[in-house]
Backbone as CSV, one residue per row, in Angstrom:
resi,resn,N_x,N_y,N_z,CA_x,CA_y,CA_z,C_x,C_y,C_z
1,MET,0.825,-1.181,0.000,0.000,0.000,0.000,0.875,1.253,0.000
2,ASP,0.505,2.191,-0.872,1.224,3.458,-0.939,0.220,4.594,-0.858
3,TYR,0.714,5.761,-0.444,-0.135,6.944,-0.340,0.482,8.083,-1.136
4,VAL,-0.380,8.854,-1.789,0.054,10.037,-2.527,-0.882,11.172,-2.128
5,LYS,-0.316,12.337,-1.848,-1.138,13.505,-1.516,-1.336,14.312,-2.789
6,VAL,-2.600,14.637,-3.054,-2.964,15.387,-4.253,-3.718,16.643,-3.805
7,PRO,-3.446,17.807,-4.430,-4.201,19.009,-4.066,-5.711,18.767,-4.226
8,LEU,-6.486,19.292,-3.289,-7.944,19.084,-3.321,-8.552,19.556,-4.636
9,SER,-7.961,20.589,-5.240,-8.485,21.113,-6.501,-8.313,20.119,-7.662
10,ARG,-7.474,19.092,-7.485,-7.217,18.121,-8.564,-7.904,16.773,-8.346
11,ILE,-8.601,16.616,-7.222,-9.287,15.350,-6.930,-10.323,15.035,-8.016
12,GLY,-11.065,16.059,-8.448,-12.080,15.862,-9.493,-11.479,15.329,-10.778
13,ALA,-10.298,15.815,-11.145,-9.630,15.344,-12.368,-9.240,13.872,-12.230
14,LEU,-8.857,13.465,-11.025,-8.461,12.072,-10.788,-9.669,11.137,-10.838
15,ILE,-10.796,11.608,-10.319,-12.008,10.779,-10.314,-12.650,10.765,-11.697
16,GLY,-12.755,11.945,-12.305,-13.360,12.048,-13.627,-14.876,12.015,-13.562
17,PRO,-15.529,12.284,-14.718,-16.996,12.275,-14.739,-17.536,10.881,-14.402
18,LYS,-18.406,10.827,-13.408,-19.021,9.564,-12.945,-17.975,8.517,-12.571
19,GLY,-16.781,8.952,-12.170,-15.738,8.012,-11.732,-15.038,7.277,-12.861
20,GLU,-15.257,7.738,-14.109,-14.703,7.024,-15.273,-13.178,7.047,-15.312
21,THR,-12.571,8.189,-14.982,-11.105,8.288,-15.025,-10.484,7.332,-14.010
22,LYS,-11.026,7.328,-12.807,-10.532,6.442,-11.746,-10.636,4.981,-12.189
23,LYS,-11.793,4.592,-12.743,-11.987,3.201,-13.207,-10.986,2.856,-14.311
24,ARG,-10.799,3.786,-15.242,-9.871,3.550,-16.362,-8.447,3.334,-15.852
25,ILE,-8.018,4.179,-14.911,-6.674,4.049,-14.350,-6.545,2.719,-13.603
26,GLU,-7.562,2.348,-12.848,-7.535,1.077,-12.111,-7.441,-0.108,-13.070
27,ASN,-8.218,-0.063,-14.160,-8.192,-1.156,-15.138,-6.838,-1.283,-15.820
28,LEU,-6.262,-0.141,-16.210,-4.975,-0.165,-16.906,-3.818,-0.575,-15.997
29,SER,-3.910,-0.213,-14.719,-2.796,-0.482,-13.808,-2.948,-1.795,-13.054
30,GLY,-4.177,-2.299,-12.946,-4.409,-3.500,-12.153,-4.340,-3.228,-10.658
31,CYS,-4.387,-1.967,-10.268,-4.354,-1.583,-8.853,-5.688,-0.950,-8.479
32,GLU,-5.917,-0.819,-7.198,-7.127,-0.168,-6.718,-6.744,1.182,-6.115
33,ILE,-7.606,2.179,-6.345,-7.358,3.519,-5.816,-8.481,3.873,-4.850
34,LYS,-8.103,4.290,-3.643,-9.087,4.807,-2.686,-8.767,6.279,-2.469
35,ILE,-9.784,7.115,-2.619,-9.585,8.560,-2.566,-10.296,9.161,-1.358
36,ASP,-9.538,9.872,-0.540,-10.110,10.638,0.564,-10.216,12.076,0.074
37,SER,-11.419,12.469,-0.386,-11.558,13.793,-0.992,-11.550,14.929,0.020
38,ASP,-11.618,14.626,1.297,-11.512,15.689,2.314,-10.052,16.073,2.542
39,GLU,-9.179,15.070,2.530,-7.755,15.294,2.825,-6.884,15.396,1.566
40,GLY,-7.379,14.873,0.433,-6.571,14.820,-0.781,-5.574,13.675,-0.742
41,LEU,-5.877,12.667,0.072,-4.974,11.529,0.228,-5.453,10.375,-0.654
42,ILE,-4.552,9.861,-1.472,-4.866,8.772,-2.386,-4.150,7.522,-1.882
43,GLU,-4.911,6.453,-1.684,-4.332,5.183,-1.252,-4.293,4.263,-2.470
44,ILE,-3.126,3.701,-2.732,-2.955,2.804,-3.880,-2.741,1.396,-3.353
45,ILE,-3.633,0.502,-3.750,-3.584,-0.879,-3.272,-3.228,-1.782,-4.441
46,THR,-2.130,-2.494,-4.307,-1.676,-3.399,-5.357,-2.460,-4.694,-5.278
47,LYS,-3.074,-5.063,-6.402,-3.819,-6.329,-6.439,-2.953,-7.433,-7.032
48,ASN,-2.176,-7.054,-8.058,-1.398,-8.042,-8.804,0.079,-7.900,-8.440
49,MET,0.568,-8.791,-7.595,1.961,-8.686,-7.145,2.963,-9.151,-8.213
50,LYS,2.478,-9.691,-9.333,3.381,-10.118,-10.412,3.995,-8.906,-11.112
51,GLU,3.306,-7.756,-11.041,3.790,-6.560,-11.707,3.926,-5.404,-10.709
52,PRO,4.926,-5.458,-9.837,5.071,-4.397,-8.834,5.397,-3.029,-9.451
53,LEU,5.917,-3.028,-10.672,6.242,-1.778,-11.345,4.982,-0.948,-11.604
54,LYS,3.866,-1.629,-11.865,2.597,-0.933,-12.114,2.230,-0.040,-10.935
55,ASN,2.536,-0.513,-9.730,2.254,0.261,-8.522,3.035,1.578,-8.546
56,LEU,4.326,1.499,-8.878,5.159,2.701,-8.958,4.687,3.625,-10.085
57,GLN,4.296,3.022,-11.208,3.811,3.817,-12.325,2.515,4.532,-11.935
58,LEU,1.661,3.838,-11.174,0.398,4.437,-10.747,0.640,5.601,-9.785
59,ILE,1.656,5.490,-8.951,2.029,6.602,-8.072,2.389,7.814,-8.941
60,SER,3.168,7.583,-9.996,3.537,8.672,-10.904,2.310,9.268,-11.596
61,VAL,1.358,8.415,-11.996,0.138,8.893,-12.656,-0.632,9.816,-11.716
62,THR,-0.818,9.394,-10.460,-1.575,10.222,-9.515,-0.826,11.527,-9.207
63,LYS,0.502,11.456,-9.079,1.282,12.679,-8.855,1.136,13.628,-10.042
64,ALA,1.196,13.070,-11.257,1.102,13.889,-12.474,-0.253,14.596,-12.548
65,ILE,-1.327,13.885,-12.249,-2.652,14.508,-12.257,-2.704,15.596,-11.176
66,GLY,-2.122,15.305,-10.029,-2.063,16.280,-8.952,-1.269,17.530,-9.312
67,ARG,-0.280,17.380,-10.179,0.562,18.523,-10.577,-0.011,19.247,-11.791
68,GLY,-1.178,18.824,-12.288,-1.843,19.607,-13.330,-1.963,18.972,-14.697
69,PHE,-1.444,17.770,-14.888,-1.597,17.103,-16.187,-3.023,16.583,-16.345
70,THR,-3.483,16.505,-17.588,-4.777,15.872,-17.834,-4.600,14.375,-17.583
71,PRO,-5.680,13.682,-17.205,-5.568,12.241,-17.007,-5.014,11.510,-18.242
72,ASP,-5.400,11.950,-19.446,-4.905,11.287,-20.662,-3.388,11.373,-20.780
73,LYS,-2.827,12.542,-20.475,-1.363,12.684,-20.528,-0.708,11.886,-19.412
74,ALA,-1.313,11.907,-18.218,-0.735,11.206,-17.068,-0.736,9.698,-17.278
75,ILE,-1.745,9.181,-17.941,-1.856,7.734,-18.158,-0.711,7.200,-19.016
76,GLN,-0.061,8.072,-19.791,1.133,7.659,-20.561,2.184,7.044,-19.640
77,LEU,2.178,7.436,-18.374,3.184,6.956,-17.423,3.024,5.474,-17.103
78,LEU,1.906,4.874,-17.496,1.725,3.431,-17.299,2.470,2.638,-18.380
79,GLU,2.992,3.368,-19.385,3.791,2.713,-20.423,5.246,2.698,-19.970
80,MET,6.029,1.796,-20.533,7.415,1.624,-20.106,8.316,2.799,-20.495
81,GLU,7.954,3.538,-21.530,8.865,4.553,-22.060,8.581,5.967,-21.576
82,ALA,7.645,6.148,-20.654,7.297,7.495,-20.197,7.687,7.681,-18.735
83,TYR,8.232,8.863,-18.444,8.715,9.160,-17.091,8.201,10.520,-16.638
84,LEU,8.104,10.687,-15.325,7.672,11.948,-14.728,8.817,12.549,-13.931
85,GLU,9.014,13.833,-14.103,9.994,14.565,-13.300,9.312,15.830,-12.797
86,ILE,9.458,16.111,-11.515,8.870,17.309,-10.932,10.008,18.200,-10.431
87,VAL,10.087,19.406,-10.986,11.128,20.366,-10.612,10.496,21.410,-9.702
88,ASP,11.079,21.618,-8.532,10.562,22.601,-7.587,11.222,23.949,-7.863
89,ILE,10.417,24.914,-8.248,10.940,26.246,-8.579,11.580,26.887,-7.347
90,ARG,11.089,26.552,-6.150,11.628,27.138,-4.918,13.099,26.796,-4.712
91,ASP,13.566,25.706,-5.320,14.992,25.367,-5.232,15.853,26.435,-5.905
92,TYR,15.241,27.205,-6.810,15.972,28.234,-7.549,15.731,29.643,-6.994
93,VAL,14.530,29.863,-6.431,14.167,31.236,-6.041,13.908,31.417,-4.548
94,GLY,13.948,30.353,-3.788,13.644,30.472,-2.360,12.147,30.537,-2.123
95,ARG,11.743,31.162,-1.034,10.331,31.159,-0.628,9.549,32.409,-1.035
96,SER,10.189,33.358,-1.700,9.506,34.597,-2.072,8.394,34.317,-3.088
97,LYS,7.167,34.661,-2.710,6.020,34.429,-3.602,6.113,35.285,-4.866
98,LYS,6.596,36.517,-4.710,6.717,37.417,-5.859,7.739,36.865,-6.853
99,ARG,8.894,36.459,-6.341,9.957,35.896,-7.186,9.471,34.605,-7.868
100,LEU,8.738,33.777,-7.117,8.182,32.534,-7.654,7.277,32.837,-8.847
101,SER,6.426,33.829,-8.691,5.495,34.214,-9.748,6.242,34.703,-10.991
102,ILE,7.279,35.496,-10.782,8.073,36.026,-11.909,8.755,34.885,-12.659
103,ILE,9.396,33.991,-11.917,10.142,32.898,-12.555,9.196,31.899,-13.229
104,ARG,8.050,31.641,-12.607,7.053,30.759,-13.228,6.635,31.365,-14.564
105,GLY,6.472,32.692,-14.576,6.133,33.394,-15.815,7.215,33.257,-16.875
106,ARG,8.470,33.242,-16.453,9.585,33.060,-17.407,9.524,31.683,-18.057
107,VAL,9.157,30.646,-17.274,9.080,29.290,-17.828,7.938,29.200,-18.841
108,ILE,6.836,29.861,-18.530,5.684,29.832,-19.442,5.987,30.678,-20.681
109,GLY,6.564,31.859,-20.462,6.887,32.744,-21.582,5.678,33.540,-22.024
110,LYS,5.919,34.542,-22.857,4.842,35.410,-23.346,3.876,34.597,-24.201
111,GLY,2.630,34.551,-23.779,1.623,33.788,-24.530,1.908,32.293,-24.544
112,GLY,2.701,31.812,-23.584,3.010,30.382,-23.510,4.114,29.944,-24.463
113,LYS,4.826,30.926,-25.048,5.817,30.634,-26.087,6.957,29.732,-25.592
114,THR,7.552,30.066,-24.448,8.705,29.292,-23.957,8.296,27.850,-23.672
115,ARG,7.186,27.696,-22.980,6.679,26.347,-22.672,6.468,25.557,-23.963
116,LYS,5.834,26.187,-24.962,5.540,25.501,-26.223,6.827,25.098,-26.941
117,ILE,7.819,25.977,-26.947,9.086,25.662,-27.609,9.766,24.477,-26.917
118,ILE,9.791,24.487,-25.572,10.398,23.362,-24.844,9.658,22.066,-25.185
119,GLU,8.320,22.126,-25.202,7.535,20.922,-25.529,7.797,20.453,-26.961
120,ASP,7.783,21.387,-27.906,7.965,21.029,-29.323,9.352,20.458,-29.597
121,MET,10.373,21.062,-29.025,11.756,20.650,-29.300,12.139,19.341,-28.613
122,THR,11.514,19.033,-27.472,11.913,17.840,-26.715,10.896,16.710,-26.814
123,GLY,9.690,17.014,-27.277,8.635,16.000,-27.311,8.044,15.749,-25.931
124,ALA,8.343,16.619,-24.986,7.865,16.452,-23.608,6.550,17.200,-23.413
125,ASP,5.806,16.812,-22.390,4.623,17.556,-21.963,4.977,18.255,-20.662
126,LEU,4.614,19.537,-20.541,4.908,20.308,-19.332,3.618,20.716,-18.635
127,ALA,3.666,20.734,-17.310,2.570,21.280,-16.502,3.222,22.190,-15.469
128,ILE,2.767,23.428,-15.432,3.321,24.391,-14.490,2.204,24.760,-13.526
129,GLN,2.390,24.388,-12.276,1.351,24.640,-11.279,1.995,24.907,-9.927
130,GLY,1.478,25.918,-9.246,2.008,26.226,-7.921,3.492,26.524,-7.986
131,HIS,4.266,25.777,-7.216,5.714,26.005,-7.166,6.488,24.932,-7.921
132,THR,5.810,24.222,-8.855,6.507,23.163,-9.584,6.320,23.276,-11.090
133,VAL,7.308,22.730,-11.787,7.220,22.497,-13.228,7.372,20.995,-13.375
134,SER,6.365,20.339,-13.958,6.402,18.886,-14.115,6.556,18.539,-15.588
135,VAL,7.270,17.440,-15.839,7.572,17.020,-17.204,7.227,15.544,-17.351
136,ILE,6.523,15.203,-18.430,6.311,13.800,-18.808,6.938,13.634,-20.187
137,SER,7.823,12.634,-20.298,8.487,12.405,-21.584,9.240,11.083,-21.562
138,ASP,9.812,10.725,-22.720,10.754,9.608,-22.747,12.064,10.121,-22.145
139,LEU,13.041,9.231,-21.963,14.268,9.624,-21.252,15.025,10.786,-21.899
140,GLU,15.220,10.727,-23.237,15.987,11.786,-23.892,15.271,13.126,-23.765
141,GLY,13.982,13.132,-24.066,13.202,14.365,-23.992,13.147,14.909,-22.575
142,LEU,13.071,13.991,-21.612,13.004,14.377,-20.197,14.277,15.113,-19.788
143,GLU,15.416,14.550,-20.155,16.699,15.173,-19.802,16.837,16.546,-20.451
144,ALA,16.502,16.632,-21.743,16.635,17.907,-22.449,15.679,18.944,-21.861
145,ALA,14.452,18.549,-21.568,13.473,19.479,-20.991,13.935,19.947,-19.615
146,LYS,14.485,19.017,-18.813,14.975,19.385,-17.481,16.113,20.403,-17.580
147,VAL,17.035,20.195,-18.519,18.146,21.129,-18.699,17.598,22.497,-19.109
148,ALA,16.674,22.509,-20.074,16.102,23.777,-20.554,15.370,24.500,-19.420
149,ILE,14.582,23.774,-18.646,13.841,24.366,-17.522,14.825,24.913,-16.485
150,SER,15.853,24.134,-16.178,16.866,24.582,-15.210,17.550,25.850,-15.686
151,MET,17.832,25.915,-16.994,18.469,27.117,-17.541,17.568,28.342,-17.344
152,VAL,16.273,28.182,-17.660,15.335,29.301,-17.496,15.232,29.683,-16.022
153,LEU,15.096,28.691,-15.148,14.950,28.960,-13.713,16.201,29.620,-13.131
154,ALA,17.370,29.276,-13.679,18.628,29.833,-13.180,18.897,31.227,-13.753
155,GLY,18.029,31.675,-14.673,18.161,33.036,-15.182,18.820,33.177,-16.535
156,SER,19.039,32.068,-17.239,19.630,32.166,-18.585,18.702,32.944,-19.518
157,GLU,19.302,33.584,-20.503,18.508,34.265,-21.535,17.701,33.215,-22.288
158,HIS,16.485,33.588,-22.703,15.666,32.651,-23.464,16.365,32.214,-24.743
159,GLY,17.085,33.129,-25.371,17.807,32.802,-26.603,18.808,31.682,-26.395
160,ALA,19.508,31.682,-25.266,20.487,30.621,-24.969,19.769,29.283,-24.770
161,VAL,18.601,29.328,-24.137,17.817,28.106,-23.921,17.365,27.543,-25.274
162,TYR,16.888,28.432,-26.161,16.427,27.987,-27.476,17.569,27.398,-28.291
163,LYS,18.774,27.990,-28.181,19.948,27.451,-28.879,20.266,26.047,-28.378
164,TYR,20.204,25.859,-27.047,20.437,24.530,-26.468,19.421,23.539,-27.035
165,LEU,18.156,23.934,-27.076,17.103,23.042,-27.575,17.299,22.718,-29.059
166,GLU,17.747,23.706,-29.834,18.041,23.470,-31.262,19.133,22.421,-31.411
167,SER,20.196,22.547,-30.612,21.300,21.582,-30.721,20.838,20.194,-30.261
168,PHE,19.967,20.140,-29.258,19.412,18.850,-28.831,18.630,18.221,-29.979
169,ARG,17.809,19.022,-30.635,16.969,18.492,-31.710,17.830,18.016,-32.888
170,ARG,18.889,18.761,-33.218,19.789,18.333,-34.303,20.451,16.996,-33.978
171,ARG,20.891,16.835,-32.720,21.546,15.582,-32.303,20.590,14.392,-32.376
172,ASN,19.306,14.629,-32.151,18.352,13.519,-32.076,17.593,13.253,-33.359
173,ARG,18.003,13.873,-34.444,17.302,13.622,-35.708,17.816,12.387,-36.367
């Protein structure tokens, strides 16, 4: 049995209309999910001990939904080639709410441009919520997206980040 804490605002996304999302995730993972909607606590119960990896993947799925991904994007994590990485912006800016807001804005970019470029160049999906930037991707895309996000969070010029992403894309063609 494992537990994952999910923001109360994301419980509805995990359950889905008439509980369909929850049922779909349970069917695909072979695990059972119990949701405490008052606390935001998710209990994951492994039914099939032959595939213990599914349990870990399901933890990632629930974390991803909690960090702002749609259930469809999060369910990719039940596949062998998809990984989740959560970057805490506070590691770069400390506890200042104003600074957090500014840096989060830098990751998103004007009209979502920076986020879109990182997603397009790496093949990764990004979710920016609260004090985190979350990434779902295959290993290569995950590493490149993490480097690009770290560069933006550390204060690099957007142009330098885009150049890095261009060189990543050239190497992976």
